[in-house]
MARDOMAR-888199 format. One line per field, with one value per residue (C-alpha): residue in one letter; x, y negated, z. Coordinates in nm, 3 decimals, always signed. Each point is the difference from the previous one (the first is absolute). Layout:
residu = [A/...]
X = [X/...]
Y = [Y/...]
Z = [Z/...]
END
This chain:
residu = [M/G/F/G/G/V/S/G/G/Q/R/R/G/H/A/L/L/L/A/G/D/A/A/V/R/R/G/G/V/L/V/A/P/G/V/N/V/A/A/L/A/M/V/P/T/G/A/L/L/G/H/G/V/P/A/D/M/V/C/L/E/G/S/R/D/P/N/T/V/L/A/R/L/R/V/A/V/G/T/E/G/P/L/F/V/Y/V/S/G/R/L/T/A/D/R/R/G/R/G/H/G/R/G/H/G/L/F/V/A/L/A/G/T/T/A/A/S/V/R/Y/T/S/L/P/W/E/W/L/L/G/E/L/R/S/R/T/A/D/E/A/T/L/V/V/D/L/V/A/D/K/A/A/W/P/L/V/G/E/T/G/T/L/P/G/L/A/G/L/A/G/V/E/A/F/G/V/V/C/G/P/D/A/P/A/A/G/G/A/V/S/A/Y/T/R/Q/W/I/D/Q/L/R/R/A/P/V/R/P/S/N/V/E/L/H/V/L/A/A/G/S/A/G/L/A/P/G/T/L/V/V/P/S/A/R/E/L/E/T/R/S/A/A/A/P/A/P/A/P/A/P/V/P/V/P/V/P/V/V/P/V/P/A/P/E/P/V/A/F/S/G/T/T/R/I/A/E/T/A/E/G/V/T/G/S/A/A/A/V/A/M/E/D/P/R/A/R/L/H/A/L/A/M/G/G/R/H/G/E/A/D/A/L/A/R/A/W/E/R/S/V/V/E/R/S/G/Q/A/S/A/E/A/V/Q/C/G/E/I/R/A/D/L/A/R/M/A/G/D/F/A/S/A/T/R/L/W/T/G/A/G/R/T/R/L/A/L/Q/G/A/D/A/A/E/V/Q/D/A/A/T/G/A/L/Y/C/W/T/Q/L/K/D/R/A/G/A/L/E/L/G/P/A/L/V/G/L/L/R/A/L/P/L/P/D/P/D/L/L/R/L/A/E/R/R/L/E/T/L/R/T/P/E/G/S/P/D/A/S/R/V/V/R/S]
X = [+2.187/-0.202/-0.347/+0.083/-0.095/+0.168/+0.206/+0.131/-0.119/-0.208/-0.329/-0.141/-0.279/-0.268/-0.230/-0.298/-0.182/-0.327/-0.186/-0.353/-0.263/-0.053/-0.316/-0.178/-0.323/-0.151/+0.338/+0.177/+0.275/-0.055/+0.314/+0.278/+0.170/+0.272/+0.104/-0.001/+0.218/+0.241/+0.046/+0.040/+0.251/+0.232/+0.037/+0.299/-0.119/+0.186/-0.202/-0.326/+0.103/+0.174/+0.292/+0.346/-0.027/+0.041/-0.340/-0.192/-0.282/-0.266/-0.254/-0.311/-0.199/-0.243/-0.042/-0.324/+0.042/-0.070/+0.198/+0.310/-0.044/-0.054/+0.322/+0.198/-0.167/+0.098/+0.361/+0.001/-0.163/+0.244/+0.307/+0.183/+0.076/-0.231/-0.292/-0.177/-0.315/-0.173/-0.334/-0.166/-0.299/-0.371/-0.171/-0.303/-0.246/-0.171/-0.347/-0.041/+0.320/-0.078/-0.088/+0.303/+0.258/+0.180/+0.060/-0.369/-0.024/+0.282/+0.257/+0.289/-0.087/+0.278/+0.048/-0.305/-0.230/-0.366/-0.310/-0.073/+0.352/+0.084/+0.025/+0.239/+0.218/+0.062/+0.189/-0.226/+0.063/+0.001/+0.293/+0.206/-0.099/+0.060/+0.356/+0.080/-0.149/+0.249/+0.290/+0.234/+0.326/+0.116/-0.223/-0.240/-0.184/-0.306/-0.093/-0.312/-0.115/-0.333/-0.325/-0.308/-0.245/-0.377/-0.008/+0.266/-0.078/-0.297/+0.236/+0.263/-0.116/-0.334/+0.157/+0.307/+0.240/+0.217/-0.069/+0.269/+0.276/-0.049/+0.087/+0.340/+0.228/+0.349/-0.103/-0.037/-0.281/-0.055/-0.181/-0.303/-0.306/-0.186/-0.361/-0.135/-0.084/+0.353/+0.141/+0.204/+0.378/+0.054/+0.244/+0.246/+0.149/-0.265/+0.032/+0.044/+0.273/+0.167/+0.019/+0.161/+0.261/+0.061/+0.043/+0.245/+0.203/+0.027/+0.037/+0.369/-0.105/-0.268/-0.324/-0.180/-0.273/-0.263/+0.143/+0.022/-0.366/-0.105/+0.192/-0.125/-0.366/+0.013/+0.164/-0.173/-0.319/-0.212/-0.359/-0.268/-0.102/+0.331/+0.077/+0.334/+0.165/+0.069/-0.221/+0.085/-0.253/+0.168/+0.340/-0.141/-0.140/+0.338/+0.166/-0.244/+0.049/+0.377/+0.053/+0.370/+0.226/+0.164/+0.378/+0.167/+0.075/+0.338/-0.041/+0.044/+0.206/-0.094/+0.306/-0.126/+0.083/+0.250/-0.229/-0.191/-0.372/-0.145/-0.153/-0.380/-0.113/-0.196/-0.366/-0.103/-0.261/-0.374/-0.241/-0.360/+0.003/-0.347/+0.013/-0.176/-0.212/+0.320/+0.148/+0.318/+0.024/-0.184/+0.016/+0.331/-0.095/-0.059/+0.332/+0.177/-0.165/+0.059/+0.291/-0.098/+0.286/-0.212/-0.240/+0.289/+0.137/-0.333/-0.056/+0.347/-0.037/-0.333/+0.157/-0.184/+0.314/-0.167/-0.218/+0.297/+0.196/-0.291/-0.043/+0.375/+0.015/-0.289/+0.168/+0.331/-0.166/-0.155/+0.332/+0.186/-0.261/+0.032/+0.373/+0.180/+0.157/+0.331/-0.149/+0.075/-0.370/-0.016/+0.312/-0.153/-0.314/+0.221/+0.170/-0.333/-0.108/+0.328/-0.064/-0.358/+0.133/+0.249/-0.273/-0.206/+0.293/+0.041/+0.376/+0.049/-0.217/+0.152/+0.353/-0.091/-0.168/+0.273/+0.270/-0.188/-0.045/+0.368/+0.113/-0.235/+0.111/+0.363/-0.052/-0.193/+0.194/+0.340/+0.166/+0.045/-0.368/-0.141/-0.319/+0.206/+0.174/-0.335/-0.150/+0.302/-0.013/-0.372/+0.059/+0.282/-0.198/-0.302/+0.222/+0.157/-0.350/-0.077/-0.020/-0.064/+0.336/-0.110/-0.158/+0.304/+0.228/-0.213/+0.002/+0.355/+0.204/-0.188/+0.029/+0.372/+0.049/-0.171/+0.207/+0.325/-0.088/-0.035/+0.247/-0.159/+0.061/+0.052/+0.202/-0.104/-0.346/+0.138/+0.218/-0.301/-0.207/+0.277/+0.064/-0.367/-0.039/+0.306/-0.142/-0.340/+0.172/+0.154/-0.193/-0.229/+0.138/+0.361/+0.194/-0.019/-0.374/-0.064/+0.139/-0.318/-0.166/-0.255/+0.250]
Y = [-0.546/-0.088/+0.108/+0.141/-0.146/-0.287/-0.221/-0.253/-0.354/+0.071/+0.017/-0.086/+0.158/-0.200/+0.058/-0.231/+0.035/-0.191/-0.063/-0.117/-0.100/+0.210/+0.208/-0.071/+0.137/-0.131/-0.127/+0.328/+0.002/+0.278/-0.077/-0.246/-0.044/-0.230/+0.265/+0.264/-0.208/-0.091/+0.368/+0.108/-0.277/+0.166/+0.299/-0.037/-0.111/+0.287/+0.248/-0.164/+0.012/+0.336/-0.142/-0.136/-0.298/-0.351/-0.114/-0.298/-0.005/-0.269/-0.006/-0.212/-0.077/-0.279/-0.100/-0.185/-0.056/+0.294/-0.168/-0.002/+0.370/+0.061/-0.184/+0.216/+0.310/-0.094/-0.047/+0.339/+0.180/-0.162/+0.152/+0.259/+0.235/+0.213/-0.178/+0.057/-0.201/+0.028/-0.165/+0.001/-0.186/-0.045/+0.100/-0.214/-0.075/-0.291/+0.119/-0.294/+0.087/+0.356/-0.098/-0.220/+0.268/-0.043/+0.358/+0.082/-0.273/+0.134/-0.231/+0.025/-0.262/-0.247/-0.215/-0.215/+0.188/-0.021/+0.153/-0.331/-0.053/+0.349/-0.107/-0.284/+0.112/+0.371/+0.208/+0.166/+0.373/-0.024/-0.243/+0.256/+0.276/-0.221/-0.082/+0.363/+0.107/-0.231/+0.183/+0.125/+0.043/+0.266/+0.206/-0.178/+0.094/-0.163/+0.078/-0.147/+0.009/-0.180/-0.034/-0.069/-0.238/+0.037/-0.184/+0.218/+0.340/+0.074/-0.049/+0.231/+0.243/+0.088/+0.061/+0.180/-0.191/-0.308/-0.151/-0.016/+0.210/+0.284/-0.234/-0.105/+0.185/+0.035/-0.115/+0.244/-0.121/+0.124/-0.118/-0.004/-0.220/+0.017/-0.100/-0.293/+0.230/+0.136/+0.006/-0.301/+0.028/-0.255/-0.206/+0.289/+0.134/+0.193/+0.376/+0.062/-0.263/+0.119/+0.351/-0.127/-0.179/+0.297/+0.242/-0.232/-0.051/+0.357/+0.190/+0.052/+0.023/-0.239/+0.188/-0.065/-0.262/+0.271/+0.180/-0.323/-0.068/+0.352/-0.003/-0.348/+0.070/+0.339/-0.126/-0.336/+0.126/-0.195/-0.078/+0.212/-0.148/-0.174/-0.021/+0.167/-0.082/+0.240/+0.248/+0.365/+0.091/-0.233/+0.148/+0.350/-0.094/-0.132/+0.319/+0.218/-0.207/+0.051/+0.361/+0.022/-0.046/-0.341/-0.009/-0.071/-0.374/-0.130/-0.093/-0.362/+0.005/-0.232/-0.099/+0.128/+0.370/+0.201/+0.302/+0.020/+0.057/+0.298/-0.050/+0.034/+0.341/-0.023/+0.064/-0.006/+0.245/+0.042/+0.170/+0.104/+0.157/+0.038/-0.198/+0.098/-0.243/-0.113/-0.083/+0.196/+0.349/+0.229/+0.376/+0.181/+0.107/-0.361/-0.105/+0.282/-0.087/-0.373/-0.235/-0.236/-0.247/-0.284/+0.048/+0.014/-0.320/-0.176/+0.116/-0.111/-0.336/-0.047/+0.062/+0.331/+0.183/+0.276/+0.097/-0.008/+0.232/+0.243/+0.021/+0.040/+0.284/+0.180/-0.038/+0.125/+0.308/+0.091/-0.049/+0.215/+0.276/-0.012/-0.062/+0.068/-0.212/-0.047/-0.086/-0.331/-0.085/+0.056/-0.208/-0.287/+0.024/-0.034/-0.305/-0.163/+0.068/-0.154/-0.316/-0.018/+0.026/-0.277/-0.225/+0.072/-0.093/+0.359/+0.004/+0.314/+0.210/-0.167/+0.082/+0.362/+0.047/-0.172/+0.203/+0.323/-0.090/-0.083/+0.331/+0.197/-0.188/+0.048/+0.376/-0.009/-0.260/-0.052/-0.296/-0.209/-0.018/-0.351/+0.123/+0.132/-0.334/-0.182/+0.222/-0.050/-0.377/-0.001/+0.200/-0.228/-0.317/+0.127/+0.127/-0.344/-0.146/+0.221/-0.196/+0.307/+0.117/+0.356/+0.042/-0.137/+0.227/+0.303/-0.066/-0.128/+0.324/+0.154/-0.324/-0.038/+0.363/-0.068/-0.313/+0.185/+0.254/-0.266/-0.202/-0.329/-0.297/-0.217/+0.173/-0.275/+0.156/+0.315/-0.201/-0.212/+0.310/+0.167/-0.315/-0.044/+0.367/-0.023/-0.309/+0.164/+0.285/-0.247/+0.013/-0.296/-0.251/+0.052/-0.294/+0.153/+0.056/-0.360/+0.077/+0.188/-0.235/+0.027/+0.013]
Z = [-0.038/-0.310/-0.094/-0.341/-0.334/-0.179/+0.226/-0.246/-0.050/-0.312/+0.187/+0.342/+0.193/+0.174/+0.298/+0.048/+0.333/+0.014/+0.325/-0.066/+0.253/+0.310/+0.031/+0.327/+0.142/+0.323/+0.111/-0.072/-0.266/-0.252/-0.198/+0.077/-0.338/+0.132/+0.250/-0.272/-0.231/+0.279/+0.087/-0.362/-0.062/+0.252/-0.234/-0.236/-0.341/-0.163/+0.204/-0.105/-0.365/+0.009/-0.198/+0.065/-0.230/+0.143/+0.118/+0.129/+0.253/+0.029/+0.285/-0.046/+0.314/+0.072/-0.362/-0.074/-0.373/-0.232/-0.279/+0.219/+0.065/-0.372/-0.083/+0.242/-0.137/-0.356/+0.103/+0.169/-0.291/-0.241/+0.164/-0.209/+0.286/+0.217/+0.165/+0.331/+0.074/+0.336/+0.076/+0.342/+0.132/-0.052/-0.322/-0.063/-0.280/-0.164/-0.094/-0.233/-0.187/-0.101/-0.351/-0.055/-0.075/+0.330/+0.115/+0.043/+0.261/+0.221/+0.157/+0.243/+0.262/+0.078/+0.308/+0.058/-0.238/+0.099/-0.155/-0.172/-0.136/-0.129/-0.364/+0.076/+0.291/-0.061/-0.255/-0.258/-0.008/-0.379/+0.012/+0.187/-0.242/-0.304/+0.101/+0.074/-0.334/-0.171/+0.161/-0.275/+0.190/+0.246/+0.228/+0.232/+0.320/+0.153/+0.360/+0.161/+0.362/+0.002/+0.190/-0.211/+0.162/-0.025/-0.329/-0.164/+0.148/-0.231/-0.296/+0.146/+0.268/-0.152/-0.342/+0.138/-0.219/-0.012/-0.343/-0.262/+0.152/-0.246/-0.286/+0.134/-0.239/+0.141/+0.348/+0.289/+0.227/+0.355/+0.308/+0.222/+0.029/+0.330/+0.036/+0.202/+0.292/+0.035/+0.356/+0.103/-0.031/+0.276/-0.204/-0.030/-0.322/-0.190/+0.035/-0.374/-0.036/+0.318/-0.140/-0.322/+0.208/+0.229/-0.289/-0.177/+0.315/+0.120/-0.327/-0.088/-0.365/-0.122/-0.069/-0.325/+0.004/-0.029/+0.300/+0.198/-0.076/+0.093/+0.326/+0.088/-0.078/+0.169/+0.319/+0.043/+0.165/-0.246/+0.090/-0.171/-0.332/-0.064/-0.370/-0.075/-0.333/-0.159/+0.180/+0.056/-0.269/-0.251/+0.081/-0.036/-0.340/-0.108/+0.119/-0.190/-0.314/+0.014/+0.111/-0.085/+0.303/-0.002/-0.026/+0.329/+0.014/+0.099/+0.367/+0.097/+0.323/+0.283/+0.207/+0.334/+0.040/-0.207/-0.041/-0.331/+0.027/-0.183/-0.340/+0.016/-0.119/-0.326/+0.075/-0.364/-0.119/-0.009/+0.232/+0.011/+0.345/+0.147/+0.324/+0.318/+0.200/+0.172/-0.340/+0.064/-0.148/-0.235/-0.016/-0.027/-0.350/-0.103/+0.151/-0.181/-0.331/+0.002/+0.064/+0.287/-0.029/-0.134/+0.293/+0.248/-0.150/+0.035/+0.359/+0.107/-0.170/+0.172/+0.341/+0.044/+0.106/+0.201/-0.293/-0.236/+0.229/+0.035/-0.376/-0.055/+0.254/-0.170/-0.338/+0.141/+0.150/-0.333/-0.180/+0.253/-0.034/-0.377/-0.050/+0.329/+0.272/-0.183/-0.339/-0.168/+0.013/+0.375/+0.058/-0.195/+0.215/+0.306/-0.147/-0.073/+0.359/+0.117/-0.199/+0.128/+0.355/-0.068/-0.135/+0.312/+0.225/+0.128/-0.039/+0.210/-0.230/-0.305/+0.121/+0.070/-0.338/-0.201/+0.178/-0.066/-0.365/-0.031/+0.151/-0.224/-0.310/+0.103/-0.003/-0.328/-0.197/+0.158/+0.168/-0.314/-0.092/+0.005/+0.169/+0.293/+0.036/-0.012/+0.269/+0.226/-0.051/+0.081/+0.317/+0.113/-0.058/+0.193/+0.282/+0.041/+0.043/+0.299/+0.324/+0.214/+0.135/+0.073/-0.341/-0.179/+0.202/-0.082/-0.375/-0.031/-0.007/-0.293/-0.195/+0.068/-0.101/-0.331/-0.063/+0.070/-0.270/-0.270/-0.206/+0.099/-0.233/+0.308/+0.277/+0.240/+0.017/+0.162/+0.239/+0.095/+0.076/+0.197/+0.200/+0.085/+0.098/+0.225/+0.165/+0.046/+0.184/+0.244/+0.330/+0.052/+0.247/-0.103/-0.150/-0.349/+0.014/-0.095/-0.341/-0.089/-0.242/-0.274/-0.282]
END
């Protein structure tokens, strides 16, 4: 199965995975970039890129020469197809070099870099930015998983920014930078990178890069003070600046599970809700007066799923009081709550909410409405993610009933649901019970 996009030989994608120097404190490994790159390299290149074009992958580990790294970076940036650049390791600084136009003194330490050799044995941050700025071909993504040492942290953590990323036109930049006092990872894959990998592997349809970043940052259990790029506030600002709902993108299927994932609900809009001390909800009047979708978007992207759910429930109550339970506005509130539950990993609630939304829309709009199909697809995807047998069995009949009422574009989806429900009904311990899998 392909990943969509152009599949001919006119262009090739490229993934460059760079492992810099490890960050170590008192013998404890804060980030093991070689381990991160090795794990990420196991992900199909097409999934990293989100395209089905032919692609190359280059992993750089143990490099001691910044010019060698620069040469590889230039080759990667010069490709005509989509580009994915991943950088992991220790972010350091050369205090003497701050006035020399080299990324405000920031460097990605390479193997063997010491405090005295930063300027000669590490990759200037400005070199990385400069190459990416020259990118004129297809879309490009930069993902960083870094630990700033004591020399670099004042230039990053105290300012709350990673210099230069805002000026990368045409390049999506995501990542985290932990401080020098971050807890040791013990040589394992960093939590943020691990979450990127997990989301790419288990999602039957590749999430967008923004969604991957949000899910990774929200699920990684990041240490307090970790710099997240972009932050929830930056994403909220972007959302407020572009209030029109984005058109649903064509999903990029990942060849793992034949059930399409639901499209993310558009959280566009603005809000001026007066927050309580807990930062969750304002008065019912404020909720009724304002559209909280931008705030919900920011909370979810910041990993504050409980607060997002509480605010969404308050908004839904006010909409129901004003417009009624079966109104289009109330149904949309339920769909937003379903997508919030999915992002939080609460697939039982997400299944229940998507199924309810689908049944209500079916009654309001008819079986051929695209919104009904989308709700049913969302419910089916979330149901297949349920590991709890009892919960899946409880929610399955209503979902299958909804699917049977629809002219599905892919009949295999109904057969998949019926087959799984039949298997779930098989008593545990019987020979057929082993067929219960997370589809």
